[in-house]
Backbone as a ProteinNet text record, in pm:
[ID]
protein_1_A
[PRIMARY]
MEPRPRSGAARRAPLPVLHTHDRYGHRIDEVEFHPYWHSLMDVAVRHGLHGAPWADERPGAHVARAAKVFVWGRPTPGTCVRSP
[TERTIARY]
1967.6	1858.7	1821.5	1851.8	1821.7	1702.6	1700.6	1549.7	1524.3	1360.5	1330	1335.1	1407.3	1380.3	1235.6	1213.8	1057.3	1041.5	919.8	858.3	722.3	766.5	585.6	630	523.4	447.4	539.7	556.6	661.1	828.9	851.8	978.3	992.4	860	862	838.7	761	749.9	838.3	858.5	994.9	951.1	1065.6	1042.5	994.9	928.5	912.7	1072.6	1072	1161.8	1136	1254.8	1247.6	1321	1251.6	1350.4	1329	1460.6	1463.1	1468.5	1534.7	1553.1	1529.1	1449.8	1445.6	1542.8	1562.2	1673.5	1739.6	1685.4	1724.6	1784.3	1767.1	1822.6	1770	1590.6	1547.1	1473.9	1455.1	1365.1	1259.5	1224.9	1092	1022.5	1082.4	1084.9	961.4	950.8	831.3	884.6	765.9	770.2	729.3	823	739.1	702.3	571.4	549.2	496	554.7	498.5	325.5	270.4	132.7	37.5	100.5	83.9	28	112.4	117.6	-55.5	-36.7	-157.1	-305.3	-309.5	-438.7	-429.7	-355.6	-392.2	-430.3	-385.7	-456.2	-575.3	-625.1	-746.2	-845	-818.3	-908.3	-947.5	-846.5	-862.3	-958.2	-925.2	-1027.7	-1153.3	-1167.5	-1275.7	-1352.1	-1346.4	-1386.3	-1416.3	-1365.1	-1364.9	-1270.8	-1190.3	-1104	-976.3	-988.9	-898.3	-1015.1	-1127.4	-1221.6	-1331.2	-1304.3	-1435.2	-1480.2	-1398	-1413.1	-1468.5	-1451.5	-1534.5	-1658.4	-1681.7	-1813.5	-1943.5	-1870.8	-1932.8	-1942	-2051.8	-2026.3	-2045.4	-2038.6	-2064.3	-1926.9	-1969.7	-1830.6	-1719.1	-1612.1	-1488.7	-1469.4	-1556.9	-1514.9	-1371.7	-1304.1	-1163.4	-1064.8	-1154	-1044.9	-1104.8	-1226	-1223.4	-1111.9	-1142.4	-984	-906	-837.5	-737.9	-650.2	-797.7	-799	-794.3	-895.1	-850.7	-732.4	-653.5	-529.4	-431.3	-431.8	-345.4	-351.7	-471.6	-496.2	-458.9	-511.9	-471.6	-317.9	-214.9	-102.1	2.4	-61.4	11	59.7	-25.7	23.5	79.9	76.2	121.9	212.2	342.1	407.5	454.6	452.8	475.3	377.3	206.2	103.4	60.6	20.9	-21.6	-156.8	-266.2	-415.3	-386.9	-431.1	-428	-554.1	-560.7	-700.7	-721.2	-858.8	-879.8	-843.8
-29.7	-109.5	-204.1	-340.7	-424.9	-407.4	-471.7	-473.1	-606.5	-666.6	-756.3	-855.6	-948.1	-1080.7	-1090.4	-1082	-1118.1	-1230	-1324.9	-1444.1	-1445.5	-1569.4	-1624.2	-1559.1	-1513.4	-1464.9	-1327.2	-1271.3	-1135.1	-1190	-1257.6	-1311.7	-1347.3	-1370.4	-1421.7	-1305.9	-1223	-1129.2	-1002	-973.8	-863.4	-749.8	-675.7	-530.2	-450	-312.5	-183.8	-144.3	-95.2	-49.6	111.3	219.1	305.3	410.3	469.6	504.1	657.8	719.2	868.4	995.7	921.1	994.2	913	982.1	922.1	920.3	832.5	847.8	959.7	1073.4	1202.7	1273.7	1238.2	1269.9	1378.4	1358.4	1443	1370.8	1438.6	1364.8	1330.5	1193.3	1180	1102.6	1045.7	996.9	908.4	813.1	698.7	552.9	497.8	397.8	261.9	190.8	70.5	-32.9	-75.2	-198.6	-319.4	-428.8	-562	-544.5	-586.5	-588	-653.6	-769.8	-777.2	-713.7	-577.4	-503.9	-391.9	-403.2	-324	-371.8	-496.9	-586.4	-547.2	-566	-552.9	-401.2	-334.1	-198.5	-151.8	-227.2	-228.6	-305.1	-406.8	-475.1	-389.3	-312.3	-221.7	-78.2	-57.8	52.4	-9.3	-72.3	-143.1	-169.7	-204.4	-228.1	-101.7	34.8	123.6	151	86.7	137.2	227.7	301	418.1	548.2	541.2	683.5	661.1	515.5	473.3	584.5	647.7	757.1	869	920.7	1045.6	1003.9	863.6	826.3	780.9	772.3	724.2	812.3	929	1016	940.4	849.4	766	797.6	790.1	817.6	682.3	709.1	585.6	565.6	614.4	578	549.7	697.8	697.2	588.3	539.6	394.2	307.1	259.2	145.7	152.9	237.2	265.5	219.2	288	239.4	79.7	27	-86.3	-198.1	-141.8	-209	-188.7	-77.1	-75.3	-152.2	-150.9	-230.6	-384.5	-406.6	-564.7	-578.8	-489.7	-551.4	-511.2	-440.7	-435.7	-532	-611.8	-712.1	-832.2	-877	-1014.8	-934.2	-783.3	-735.8	-619.2	-605.4	-502.7	-405.7	-288.6	-201	-176.5	-221.4	-179.3	-57.5	17.2	147.4	146.2	206.9	207.2	390.2	393.1	483.2	575.8	683.1	780.4	792.6	732.4	776.6	894.6
1214.3	1243.1	1128.2	1086.3	1057.2	951.7	829.3	775	781.2	842	855.9	736.4	762.9	591.6	564.9	447.5	397	392.2	416.9	416	320.1	298.9	230	101	65.6	-50.2	-73.5	26.2	-19.7	-44	-11.8	-29.1	-209.6	-273.7	-386.3	-482	-422.8	-477	-508.5	-628.9	-649.5	-573.4	-527.6	-464.5	-562.4	-494	-570.2	-616.7	-747.2	-807.5	-782.2	-741.5	-764.6	-892.7	-975.8	-1066.4	-1025.2	-1040.3	-1001	-1121.2	-1224.8	-1321.1	-1454.7	-1555.3	-1708.4	-1769.3	-1939.7	-1999.5	-2028.5	-2036.7	-2055.3	-1900	-1814.8	-1700.5	-1637.3	-1637.6	-1579	-1449.8	-1370.5	-1205.6	-1245.5	-1217	-1245.5	-1100.1	-1016.9	-887.4	-896.4	-971	-1000.5	-911.2	-893	-811.7	-897.4	-941.8	-1025.9	-940.6	-917.8	-856.6	-921.2	-872.1	-926.1	-951.6	-1031.6	-1041.5	-909.9	-860.7	-735.4	-584.5	-602	-528	-568.8	-684.7	-759.6	-745.1	-730.1	-758.8	-560.9	-479	-343.5	-328.1	-327.8	-342.5	-412.2	-509.3	-572.5	-493.9	-414.1	-328.3	-203.8	-193.3	-58.9	-86.2	-168.2	-215.2	-228.2	-336	-370.7	-255.2	-139.2	-25.1	75.3	14	63.1	187.7	201.5	264	314.8	180.6	164.9	275.4	232.7	249.4	357.7	413.7	517.4	644.1	708	790.3	754.5	597	574.5	525.3	483.7	448.9	549.3	636.9	769.3	872.4	925.9	1041.5	1198.7	1215.2	1324	1415	1546.8	1632.9	1610.5	1610.8	1607.7	1467.7	1361.6	1231.6	1184	1247	1239.7	1267	1372.7	1494.1	1423.3	1341.4	1287.4	1168.8	1112.1	965.3	1025	1133.4	1183.6	1211.2	1275.8	1284	1143	1063.3	905.4	874.3	850	801.4	860	992.5	1053.3	1004.5	990.8	991.6	859.8	758.3	616.1	609	651	634.3	711.4	760.1	860.8	762.8	655.8	550	481.7	442.7	316	352.8	414.7	441.6	313.1	368.1	258.4	157.3	189.2	95.7	164.8	69.6	145.5	66	180.7	132.7	68.6	-74.8	-142.1	-131.6	-172.4	-162.2	-330.9	-384.5	-508.9	-602.7
[MASK]
++++++++++++++++++++++++++++++++++++++++++++++++++++++++++++++++++++++++++++++++++++

């Protein structure tokens, strides 16, 4: 399956870079992201997207979070909402 071409701002932003080893040959498995990606994740965390269903005990809290994550990820494919 061919990867989908990036468009808009995603095309202009550098792709994340995987660093598997440090300069001494030790395994590090580190991903270097452009600051753009970090700012997107910070906005999501500031608005509580990462832990909303666990802070809200009402029925459907997980469904609401799933919908928000779906909408959040549409314009920014590859953005993963992290836990604090």
